[in-house]
N, C-alpha and C positions, 0 to 999 in steps of 0.2 A: 245513463249508459255507463258501464264499468270502465274504469281507466286504471291501468297498472303502472306502478313505478318500480322498475327492476334495476338492481345494481349489477353491473358486469365488471369483474376484476380480472386484470391481466397479471396481477402480482407486482411486487416491487414498487408499490406506491402508485400504480396506474389503475384508475377505475372510472367508470361512466355510470351516471344515473339516467336511464332511458325511460321515456314516457311512451306507452303504447296502449291503444284502446283494446278492450276485451274482445271486440269483433275482429281484431287483428289475428294473424295466423303465425304459426311457427316460422313460416317462410319470411314474413315481414319482420319478425324479431331477429331472424338470422341476418337479413339485409341491414337492419338497424345496427346490430353489433359490428358487422364488418365495416360499415360506414363510419361508426364512431371510433374504431381502432385504425382507420385508414388502411384497411386490407383490401387487396384485390380478390375478386371471387374467381378462382381458377382451380378449385378443388372441392370435393364433396364435404359435407358437414353433417353433424347429428347432435341431438340433445339427449342427455341422460337425466331422467327425472325419477326419483324414488317413488315406488308404488304406481308409477304411470308408464313405466317401460324404459328400456335402454335401447339405444340405437334408433331413437325416433328421428326420422328424416325431417328436414326443413320443408315440410309439406304445406303447399298453399291451401290445402283442404282442411288442415287441422287448426281449429279456432281456439284461441287461448282460453276464453271463458268456459269452453267445453271441457278443458282439462281440470277444472275445479281447483285452480291454484288458490292458496290462502296466504295471507300475510305471514312472512317469516319462512316460507318454503324455500328450500335451496335446490339448485340443480346445476348441471354442467352443460356448457356449449363447447363442442369439440369440432374445431375446423381442421380438415384434412386428417382423418383418423390414421392414415398410413404414416404420416409424419406429424403427429398431433400438436396443435396449439390448444391448450385447455383453458377455458375461461370459466371462472366461478361466478354463478349467478344467484341472486337472492331477491325475492319479492319484498320490497320495502314498504309498499303501501297499495291499498286498493280503494279508490274513491269513485264518486259519482260525478260525471262530467257530461254536459249536454252535447258538447262538440269536441271530443278528444282527438288529438292529433299525435302522430308519431314524431318524436323529437328527442333531443338530449337536454336534460334539465341541469346536469352538473358534469363537468369534465375536469378530472384531476390527473396530472402526471403525463409524461411523454409515452405514447404507445410503443409497443415493441416493434422492432423492424422486421418486416415479413421476410425479406430476402437479404441475407448477410453476405457481404463481400469480404472474405477473409484476406484477400490480397490487397485490400484498400491501403494506400500509403505504404505499400510493401517495400519499395526501393528507396524511399525518402528518409532523410535523417530528421524526422519529426515524430512527435508522440503519436502512436497509432490511434485510430478512432476507437473509442471505448463503447462496447455494447452493454445493454442492461443485463443484470444478473440472470434473469429468466432466460434471456437469449443464450447466454454463455452455457447455462445448464443443458439446454436443448442440444447445443452443438457438441458438447462433450458426450452426451448420451448417444447422439447419432454417430460419433466417432468410435463408439464402443467402450468408453470409459465409465466405470462406476464412480459414484460421488466420492467414496472414500479414496479411490485411486487418484482422481484429479486434485483433491484437496491435499493428499499426501505428497504428490510430486510438486505441486505449487508451494507447499510449506517447506519442502526440502530446498527448493531454489531460493526462496525468500531468506531462509536461515543461512544458506551458503553465502549470500551477499552481505550478511553481517560481518563476515571475515574479509571478503574480497572487495566489496564496493562495486567493482566492475569485473566481469569475466566474459570472454568470448563464448557464444552459444556452443561452439564445437567443444570447448574445454569443459563446460558444464555437462555436456552429454557424456564425455569420457568418465567423469566422476560419478554421475548417476548410473551409468552402465556398470561400472566397477562395484558400486555399492548395492544397487537393487536389481541389476540385470535387465534394465529397460532396453528394448530394441531400438535401433535407429528409426525405424518406421513409426513406432509408437511415440517416440520422443518428438519427431517432427510433427506428427499429428497433434500432439499436445501443444507444442510451441505455437503452431499456426493459430490455434484458438486462444491460448493463454496471452498472447501479445495484445489481444483486444479486451482483456479482463482488467478491471480496476484492482490494483494491489499495491504492494510496497516497492515494486520495481517496474522499469520499462524494458522493452525489447526493441532496440533501435539499431539502424545502420548508421554508424558514425564515421564511416570512411568517406573520403572525398569522391570516390566513384560509386555509382549506384550498383547494387548487386541484388539479384533475385534469389540468391542462395542464403536462406535464413541462418545457416550454420556460420556465415561470415558476419552475422549481426552480434550485438553485445547485450548481455543482461546488465542493467545499470540500476543501482539503488536510487529510488526517487529523490532522496535527500540531496544526492550529488547534482542531479539535473535541476532541481527546483531551487536549491540554496547554495550550492558549491560548484557551480559550473566551471569556475576558473581552475578548479583542481582536477578536472576530468582528465586532461591530457598529461598532467604531471603524474597522476596515478598510473596511467597507461605506460608512460615512459619508465617509471620505477619498476613496473611488473616485467619488463622485457628480460628474457633469459632466465627467469626464476620459475621454479616448479610451484605447484599449488599445495598449500597446507590442507590436509584432509585428516580429521580425527581418526585415530586407530580404533579397532574393534568392530563389532558387527552393527553397532547402532549407527543410525544416520546422523547427519548434522542437524540436531534439533536443539540448538542453544539459542533460544529466542531472546533471552535476557542479554542486552548489550553489555552488561557487567562481565560477561564471560570473555570479553576482549582482553582482560588481564586477570591473573590469579589474585586472590584476596591477600596473598602475602605482600603485594605491591600496592593494592588499593587501600588496605587497612592503615598503613603508616600515614598516607595523605589524610584520610578521614580523621585519625587521631590527632594529627597536627592541627587540622582546622578546628577541632573541638577543644583541644587542650591549650594550644598556643595562641590561636586567633579567636577563641571563644565563640565560635559559630554554633548555632543550635543544630540538632540532629538532622532536620529536614534540609537545611541549607547546606550542611556539610555533604550530605548525600548528593544533593543537586550539583555541587561543585565537582565532586568526584566523577559523576556521570558526564558532566560537560568536559572535564579534562580527558576522559577516556575517548570521547568522540573526536575531540580536536586532535589528539595524538594519532588516533586511528586513521584519520583523513590526511595526516602528514603535515600538521601545522609546524611551521618553522620557528616560531617564537612562542611556544605554548606556555612558558612560565609567565611571560608578560600578559598573555591572553587570559590565563587563569586569574591573575591579579585584577585585570580589567573587569572580568566577569564578576568577581567578588565585589568590586567597587560599585558596580551597577546594580547588583541584585541582592546583596547581603545587607541585612539591617545593621550589622556591626561592620564598619569599615576595617579592612586588613591593616594592621600596624606591624611593621617589621623592624627588628633590631639587627645590629651587626651580626649577632650570633644566629638568630633564627632564620635570617634570609638565606644563609648558607645551608642550613638544615633543610629548609624548604626546597631549595634547588636540588640538593642531593636526593630528596624524596622524589621530586619530579623526574629527575634523571633516571632513577631506578624504575619508576613507572613507565617512562618512555621506552626504555630498553627492553621492557618485558610486556609490552602491549602489542597485540596482533594488529598489523597495519595493512591497509588496502594496497599500498604500493609495494609491499613485501609479499603479496599473494596470500595473506593471512598469517604469515610467520612474524615472530617478534624480531626486533633488531639483534638481540642476542642469539636467536636461532639462526638468523641469516649469516652472522659472522662465523658460526660453526659450519654452515653449509657452504659458504663462499668466503674463506678466510682472506681478509684484505692484507696488502703488503704492510700497511701501517695502521694501527688501531689507536684510537683515543676516545675519550668520553664524548658522547654525542652532544651533550649540552654545555661543554666548556665555554663555547663562544657566548652563550647566554649568561653564564656566570660572570664573564669578563664585562659584558655590557651593563649588567645590573650593578656590579660592584663599582663601576666607574661613576655611578650616580652619587651626588652628595648625600651623606647619611648622618643623622644625629642619633637620638635615642630611638626614633621611629620614623619610617619613611612612607609618606603617602605617594601613590602612583597616579599619573595622569590617566584619564580614561577617555575612550572614544564615545561620541554621542550616538545613540541609537534612535532612529526615527520611529514614530508610532507604527508606520506601515512597513518598516523593514522586517526581514526574517528575524525571529527571536534568536539571540546568540546561544541559547541553551541547547539548540539543535532539535527542538520539537517539530520544526517545520511550519509552525503557526506564525502569524504576524505578532510582533512584539506587543501590540496593544491588546491582543487576545490571549496572551500567555503571561510572561513575567511582568509585563507592563500594565496588567489590570489593576484597577484601584484596590488597595489593600494588600497587593502582592509585594510591592516594593515600598519600603520606608527608608528615607535617608536621614 
């Protein structure tokens, strides 16, 4: 007796290998697919088979072996054509079996969720439940978004957070409305789905009181929640009363490279100092500059010492400072600090903030760090104490990975 092995794929790494006898019917295959994907049967379905017809009903009278299926044949199973779930099917094997039974031979991946609750965890200050990519695509399409539209809006928000780190959803809407003319209704429709999509940011309610108005929630860069949670409210406090930096011109914010946080006029001197004075190689010098930018951007209060600690931990050649070059190093870091776009400044640099909101008294932002470092005993060269990083701690480079899987991998660090 003929026995079919049929692969059924739901996409995004979820598939099942079903065994079904040749005497089985399209109806029994339909039931096996729904059972293997944990779907309830509450809508019509159909099969689409090339050269055998489209819109074939899951008919208990249509026997599989009568369809003359061959190994390698592909077809589609569509559940609920009005709001379709499309499963890709392929005949993997045809064998002889004396007593074939219907069953699942292989099961890989979590099945898609048949019914989505977009309001799940809506009022709570926890990370929203994340739905599979296939599910998210269906939701966007049902809401009337084209793929290029939802990718465009999501990319815009992601890039926006490179500058801000955190921004109220209501403020993000104002910027998007001004830049691309998105309506409030479309924006709310997008956000309700987007909060359940895996990406580079969360959409959370971080207020003490629960609210069902998503406009009162916040877009928050994942790195802040996952690795810098202690800085969350410091950034929010710093943002109070400041307007948002928005690049001028017709182009949207599409500065995906974090190096855009500061002009090359201020990153280049640090890179050159690391290469020429501290004799670091090109890769390590770039790594240190990137680390410095992220720490300054997130409002580090002692970034000079943090940069030195970082070099002590991850650079093959330990930093050695003299009386002369330590002052040069601090001056370079001060210039970089004052010209780096910061989350607590709503994307503006400290120098831009001073022009927007002139203080009564102005002084160098890093003078206190210079005083602290100059107070240390110094001979010809000064080694600095470093903090121990555990293997399972977040990597100080800001990658979001664990130290053991990033800069702490064997061969990455040599002391």
